Steps between C-alpha positions, in 0.01 A plus 500: 500500500468735202259367239617385158382309195677202343620520143667255265709519187692265272877493465661485155562126554146423607501515881194637679629764740326688779503852642320694769345829398436751778275777372610863498454828312527470123672838467810374684752247369453164676764337718639188331623294796757230422583251778819328607623155403287285732224757548170566323224758464415465870839651582354844430203469735674727757566762231140473379378580851685832471439602138221297333200717422724805465691320223411205284734210579568211263681213674594206278586147605807420293496165322544213745357695793166479679210511252719524189577182309827317544736502203577183306862611462661597831764702315227747406502617863731790413452879491482538123215247479315669786536826309354345184206373707445846649519669162204289395311608814574867434373460146184322611425773757598777257736647759731753341613674819549364852706518818703182541558367853754218494614296799823302454440294182219743417754781511727313262209468258432872544861584414486295181165661419656846544771413249243426229207739547570759772244737347221288650621547857338782693704400805698213648557340841796260519465304822826360641659414170747647257729406213747338740373218720712418804628142502410443866134572434498303177653199675235520771222505239653210308509311829125504555320559171352185352560292812129468582330538834172378645328540834188370675363846593547867418654561842760230433581667167528839671734364767717336233524833318594672825775247569645526150470878461556640848808689379304660215201624702631507860212713626219281366233356730297183443213687332743644243655159434151355461405769248820429307430126505161561341666696223768236435316171556175335392292201610547195278243231427614303805447793733872566545642853490752509215706762319304655213741470209650248260812358667667497157543878506831421670645329193618813311678617817731200473626632166781762521341841442151353526392752760498784245652383171618849399708793626235723658704814564432644151124462559508782756518752215134421440405649838669839450180676400281288729420591863678218684506376858758250623394311814761311701468284808765612749587135571493387137760241399402527132506874433793702631522866597772545235275363226210723607723807505642424156148450365396842627805659336444316171131585480545853630221755525288481814552128554443421867632220718288392796653266755264287708652434843510154661397323179703284264414373153244615423280770653130415484420863405259557788781643714456867588817604316405310184141627501616859542755462220248347262256777587760763406576317176132487403466872571782558252321278248189718531701821461677365191165400346 
């Protein structure tokens, strides 16, 4: 596993939040890696194996996930609050330029970020998410998020993941499911393997529009001068081909779409197609300066 240091910062409403900091050259903009709804900083371990050391990587745990504090108000588990938390982190780290890598919810945050301060973005990777979220995928997520899950061993957790997500990662073997389990779960004080997030993150999803809260299509204007990569899982039920194609047209320029075969929502970003696409994007970042 790539080495990292742990960092902490305080949210505007007083929560102690955590991030992983993978070291990299100071003359390159760092990768700000924003995870999906039920994910955490560990979700970018596969990406760190490919790029840490060549690039600094900052991987936050959003509030209510892993080592970040749980919110007192469950209705603060929404993109605009996550963005306010991250703005405080960027200020604390004095980061004025970065490459944002956003998976699912992280991509939604990145889109809102682009609508406010696109000048800070040296590049962007939007992983299996766009302004339009397909209802089938959203219904599937609403069906499992916040339901809780616990297992006696890591292998039991891995097998449960395999049973629930076989259609999303049909080519996965037990070792891959086990690695995913260790990114998604933690050991609790009783020695049980449990999901590593506040179950109340599901509450805003029960409110109409709670998955985004705003029309995200206008945010794409913020990416027009930013090297952008759109990653889509070929089997994704959340992010359609039509949405990806419209995003590329709206952003314009050299925006690239990479499709990861035999993967649904969302690619892990260690797939050969994703790694190659991110590599090309980062080369463009270096050329642009």
